[in-house]
C-alpha positions, 0 to 999 in steps of 0.5 A: 197399292199405297205407293202406286207401284201399279202405275209403274207396271210395264209389259214384258217382252219375250226373250228379253224379260221372259225365256222359254215356254211362257204364259203371259197374264194381263193385269187390270189396274185402276187409274187415279179416277178409279176407272179400270185399264189393262196392261198386256203382258204384265206378268209372265210364268215359266219354269226354269232348269235349276241344275241337277236335283239328284242322281243315283247309280246302282253299283251292282248293275251300273244303272243310273237315274238322274232328275233335274231340278225345276223352278216356277218363275213369276216375273213382274217389272215396275220401272 
């Protein structure tokens, strides 16, 4: 980009930057001469629990159902 954010990209680490069941993506960037180079594990994607989404209790039978809320998280670090 215009400000060189790609030059500040850092690889991510399991357990530190990303938690759970993770998929990592490598990033291919261009150096100052326009030549490509790869940064391993530059982006990670995982799901995250976000608490109770809803709960319903059928008062006649006492049957209840609940669903957890999930968020899709994409992480990228530039230092």
